[in-house]
N, C-alpha and C positions, 0 to 999 in steps of 0.2 A: 504494500500500500504506500502511496505517496503521503507526504506530510499532511496535505489537505484531506486526503481520504481517511487517514488515521484520526484526524481531529474530528471530522464529522461522525465517524463511527463511534468515537468516544463520547461525543456530544449526544449522539442518538441513544446510547445504551446507559448513560449515567447522567446524573444531575447533581450539581453541588448542593442544592437545597432539598434533595429528596432522599438522602441516605437513611434518614430515620423513619421513612414511611413503610419500609418492608424490613422488619428486624431479622437479622441472621439467626440461625438456629442455635449457634454456639459461639463462645468467645473466640475460638480459634478462627472461625470463619469471619467473625466481625473484624478481628485484627487484620486478617488478610485483605478484606475489602477496603478497610481504611488505609492500609499501606498502599495498595494498588491505586486507589483513587487519589490519595495524597501525592504519590509519585507522578501520576499522569498530570494532575493539576500543576505540580511544580515544574514539570517539563514544558507544559504549555505556556506557563507564565514566563519561564526562562526564554523561550523562543520569542515571545512577544517583546520582551525587553531588548533582545538582540535586534529585532526588526525596527523598533522605535529608535534605537541607537544609530541606525544607518543614516538618519537624517536630522536627529535632534539631540540636544543636550537636555537631560531631564533629571528631575529629582523624584523621590519616592515618598508618598504618603503611606505610612506603615499601617497595615491592617492584618498582621500575620495570623491572629487567632480570631478574626472577625470582631475585634473589640470596637471598631468604628462602625462597621456595617457587616452583618453576617453573610450577605450575598452580594458583596462587592469584591473585586480582586484583592488578594492578600497583599499585593504590591501595586498600589494605585499610582499610575504614572502622571506626573505633572510636567508637561513639556515646557522648557524654559526658552529655548530659541533654536532656530535652524543652524546647523553646523556643517553642512556638506560642502559649501562653497565659500571660501574665505573672502572672495571678492564681492559676494552678494550682500546687499543690505541686510543686517540682522535686526530682528525685533526682540530685543532682550526683555524678559519679564522683570518687573520690579518687585514681584512677590517674594517674600521671605518664607521659605518652606516651613520653618518652625512656627511662624505665626499662622500660616495657612492650616497646619495640623491642629493648632489650638482652636481656630475658628470652626474647623470641621467638627471637632469634638463637642464644641458648645452648641452648634447649630443642628446637629443630626436629629434631635427630637422634633424639630419643626416639620419634618417631612414624613409622610406615610412610610411605615416600615423602616424608618431611619435612613432612607435612601437620599442622602444629602446632595446638594448641588456639587457636581463633580466635573471638572474640566477634562475633556477627552480629545479634542482636536484643537490644534493651534494653526490659525490661518491669518497670515499677515499680522502677527502679533496679537490677534484677538482670540479669545477662548470661546469655543463652542462647548457648552456644558449640557449635562443631563441630570435628571433627578426623578423622584416621584412627585406627586402633588402634595399640598400642605396637609398635615395631620389634623384631625378633628379634636374636639375637646376631650372625648373619652380616651383616645389613644395617648394624648399628652399625659393625662393623669394615670393611665394604666401602665405606662412604661416606667420602669425604674432600672437604672444601670443598663445592662445589656439584655434588653427584652427581645426575645426571638419569637414572640407569639405569632408573628406573621411569616417567618421564614420557612416554616414547614408546610405551607399551604400549596395545594396543587394549582390553584388559580385564584383570580380576584374574588369570585363568588364564594368559594369555599372559605377562604381566610377572612374575608371581611365579615362573614356571618359570626365570626368569633370575636369581633371587636366590641369594646364597650362603646355604646352609641353616644353621639354628641348631643348634649342637652343645651339647646340654645338659650333657654330661660336661665339656666345656671350661669352661662357666660354673661348674659345681660345683667345679672345681679352682682357682678363684681369679680368673677373669675377671669375676666379678660386680662388681668395683670399677668397671668401665665402666658397668654398669647403675646402680650407686649414683650415679655422677656425672651421667649423662645423664638418667635418670628423676628424679633429684633436682631438676634444672632444670625438668623438666616439672611436677613437683609444686609448685615455687615459683611457676610461672606460673599454675597452677590456683588456688593460694591467693591470689595477687595479684589475680586476677579474682573472688575470693570464690565460686568454684565449689565446691560441696559434693557435688552429686549427679552421678553418671556413669551414663548409660544406654547399655549396650552392645548393639547390634543383631545381633551376630554369632551364627550358629547353632553356631559352634565355640568351644571354649576357646582354641585356637590354630589358625591356618590351617595345614593339613598338605598337603604336596606330596611325592609319592614316599615316603611313610611317615615323613617328617621335618618338624619344625616350621619354618615360615618366617616367621611373625609371632606375636606374643603378644597379651596383653590384660591389663587391670588385675586381672581376676578370677583370672588364671592366674599372677600374679606370685608367685614362690615365697618371696620375702623379705617379702611382705606390706607393701610400701612404700606401698600405697594404702589401708591399713587405716583411716586417719582419714577417708576419704571414704565416702559412702553409695553402694555399688555395686549397680546393678540390671542383671541379665541378662535382656534382653527379646528373645529370638531371633526374627528376622524374615527371611523368605526373601530370597535375593539376587536380582540383576537377571535372572538366567537363568530364574527362575520366572515372570517376566512374559511369557515367550514363550507359556506355557500360557494366560495371560490373553488375549493376542492371538489365539491359535488357537481360543479359545472365543468368538469374535466380540466380544471386549472385554467379556465378562461375568464379573465377579468373584464374583457370588453362586454359592455351591456349589463354588468352587475352593479346595481344601484342600491345604496343603503336606504332603508325605510326610516325616514326622518320623522314620521308621525307617531312613533312609539312613545308611550307615556313618560318614560324616564329621560327622553331627549329634550333638554331645555336650554342648552347652550347654543346661541346663535353664532354664526360667523361674524366676528368683529375684528376689522383690520383698519388701522389708521389710513386716512386718505393718502398720506405721503407715500405709502407702499403700494397703493392700488393704481396710481395714475400711469406708471411707466411699464406695466406688465401686459397691457392689452388683453386683459382677462375680464369677462363679465362675472364678477363675484356674486351678483344677485341670483345667478343660476346654479349656485353650488349644490343645491339639493337635487338637481337633475343630472349631475355629473355621474358617470360610471366610475368604477374603482381606478381605472387607468387615468382618466382625465383629472380626477380629484387628487391622486397621488402626484401626478405631473405638476399640477398647479401649485400644490403646497410646497413641493420641492423648489419650484421657481421662486416662490415667495421667500423661502428660507435663504436661498442663494442671494436674492436681491437684498435682503436685510443685512447679511454679513458683508455685502459690498457697498452698502449705502453709508456706512459709518466707519471711518478710519481708526477709531479708537475703542469702540464699545463691542462687547461680546454678546452672545446669544445663549439662552437657556431653552431647551426643548424638554417637555415632559408630558406624560399621560397620567394615569392613576398610580400604578405601581412602578412604572418606568422600566418594564422588562419585556414588553411586546411592541407596542406602537413606537415607543421611544427609540429602541435600537433599530427599528426599521428606518426611521428618518436619519438617525445618526450614521448608520451604515451607508445609506444612499448619499448623504452629504460627504462622507469620507471618500467613497469611491468616485463620486462625481468630481470632487476637487483633485483627487489623485489623477484622474483621467486628463485633467487640464494641466497636470504638472505642477499644481499649486501646493500640494502636500505630499509627503512621503515620496519625493521625486525619484529616489534611487531604487524603489521596490519594483519587482517584476509582478505580472498579473497574479501568479500563484502566491506570491508573498503578501501582497495587499489583501488578497482573499483570505489567507490564513489569519492575518492580523485582525481583520474586521469580524470574522466568525469567532475567533478565540476571545478577543478582548471585548468587542461591542456586544456580543450575544452571550457566549458561554460564561465568561468570568464575571459578567454583570448580572447573571442570574436568570437568563431566559431558560425556561424548563421545556426543552424540546421533547423529551419523552412524553410528558403530559399533554403537550399540544398535539403531538402526532396521534396519541391515543384518542383524542377527541376530534381529529380531523381539522384542527384549527391551524392551518399551515401558513402562518404569516412569515415564518422564517424562509420557507421555500419561495414564497411570493416575492420577497425582497430581492433575491438574486436573479430570479427569472425576469423580474421587472426591469432589469438593466437594459433590455432591448428597447424599452420605451423612452430612454433618456440619452440616446447616443447623439442626438442632434446638437448642433452648436447653440441652439436656443437655451440649452441648460448649462452652457459653459460660463463659469465665473470669470474666465480670462478671455476677453474678446480678441480672437485672432483668426487668421486664415492659415490653416495648416493642413494642406492636402498632400499626403505622402505615399499612401499605399494604393496601388491599383488592384481593385478587387471587384468581382462581378457580384454586386449586391445592391439592394436598394437601401437608402438611408431614410427610414420612415419613422416619425416620432412614435406612432402607435404600434409599430411592429406588425407581426402577422397574427391573424385571428385563427390560424390553423391550430388544432388541438395539440397539446404538449406531447402526446404520444409519438407523433411523427418526428418531432425534433429530437426526442430521446432516441428514436430508431436511427436517425442520421448520425447521432453522436456515438452510440454504442456499436454501430456496425463498422465504424472506421477503425482501422488498425491504430492502436495507441489510445483510442477512446475519445480524443478531443479533436474533432474535425472543424475546419473553417467553413464547411458547407452547411448552411442553415436553411430552414424552410423558406426564408425570404428569398434566398437564391433560387430555389425551385419555383417560387411564385413568379419571379421576374422572367425566368426562361419561358414559363407557360404563357405569360401575358405579353411578351415581346419576342416574337420568333426571330427577330434580327438582333437580339441582345448580344450575340457573340461578335458583332461588328463594331461594338463600342464598349468602352470600359470606364465607368465612372470611378473617380478617385475617392477612396475611403479616408475620412479625416482621421488624424491620430487619435482623437478622443473616441471615435466610434470603434476603431481597431482595438483600443485598449479595453474598453468596456465589453466588447464582444468576446475578447480573449478571457476576461474574468468570468463571464457568464458560461463560456464553454468549459472552462476548468471546473467550475462549480457543478454543472450538470453532469459532467463525466464522473466527478468524485461522488456526487449524490447517488448516482445510479449504481456505483460500485460499492456503496456502503449501506445506505438505507435500502437500496435495491437488492443488495446481497442478502440482507436479512429477509426480504420478502420472498426470495427464491428458495431459501433453505427450508427443509421440513422441520416442523416443531412438534414436540410431544404434547403441547397444549393446544387443544382445539380452539380455544378463544383467541390465543395469540396467533395461531395459524390463520384463523379467519380474518383477524384484523390486518395482518400483513398481506394476505391474499387480496383483500379489498384495496389496500394501499398500492400493491403492485399493479393491479388492474387500473387504478386511477391514474398513475403516472406513466403507464404504458411501457412496461419493461418486457413486453411479450414479443419482441422482435425475433427474427431468425437467429440472432446471436445473443439471446437473452442470457444474462449473467446467472451462473449456476454455482 
């Protein structure tokens, strides 16, 4: 297996936050599992640090035993400045790592599950950060020290049902002092990281369970503590919506979220300064399918980080481990394709980094999501075909380098995923440059062989990442679906998964 294959296989079969859900039968087995998992995580973290070091000088926020956050990396990378080219302008951070560590320790209770504001991408000296949403009253009072009540949950629905619910009347009667203190630390951390823009992906103003509020958000803060920040409400469907994506043979075109559900109460709210230059009719957002919605939100995020030379960006959903890594990963890959971040990394290396760091080490629970068919992880990397256009480039340039018989289409092909997997798995070596788009072009233009459009460097790089991912995914998750299982339930699940992604080609992996 390649390094990416091994990573996805490990990600598929284990989860940092799920070790306690299925207790081993004896202590010897427990120690063996803990040793193997610990070794695997250590090796993955080590490789991530090596990849970061190719282009950046960084410091470490220490989280060895999960004392800061139980489902964040044990070594949280704080990128200081780019270091690959001594002649290039450097944007050195003025942040002192010891002070940052102190601010993190003080502010972690402000956010749901303790998932504090964490810088993960450095772009032109500005930090792109991730976190969960704001914690509610009950969670603040329920947490003492290192409270992991949320870390063992399989998903938002399961764990949030365990929360102590927020009592708004108690808050109004004087307990807001706790919010002032804890959210005050959160605001200090945001300011220390020079974050000005906060993009909230929640479709709710507050997460509601059993008719009561269990989490909050900046836009719902009654005391207007976050008024000095530019708040953007960009509601995006949760991971459960991606079961519909899987059930439609992994076709996102035409898949529209139902905005009329009772719990959806957060409207799209974007400052006019960000809507004027994008040529997007934001009033129509509820009619967009999943492709157009994701494209437009990504354009918005890229526009924000390019509109201000000094201020950073925070992206979050509820827990910060499904929708948040989707957009963090797309941002990292899009900026990498432009040569703006991680400039020295090859396609397989940037893919490894974003899967390992943005998804696995920050707590995305792939086994749980796969068991429910909520395949937001797969959607992320398959979606790269929809952002190859220069319209998504943060660096406006004309770079036409590679002659390749293919169409450059923003929305990609609507052909089912199974045909694309067949093209990839049937090629020797597993990763072919021949895509369904190529076949579409030949069929629609009989004279296509007489001309050869030039593929932009951006498109070539993103398509290379996607091809490596599809090949690795088919040989890991696909390998599992082709092997016999003694468990009928597991066998049935994997059989359904194999049929869904179309690993039934003539050269099916066995």
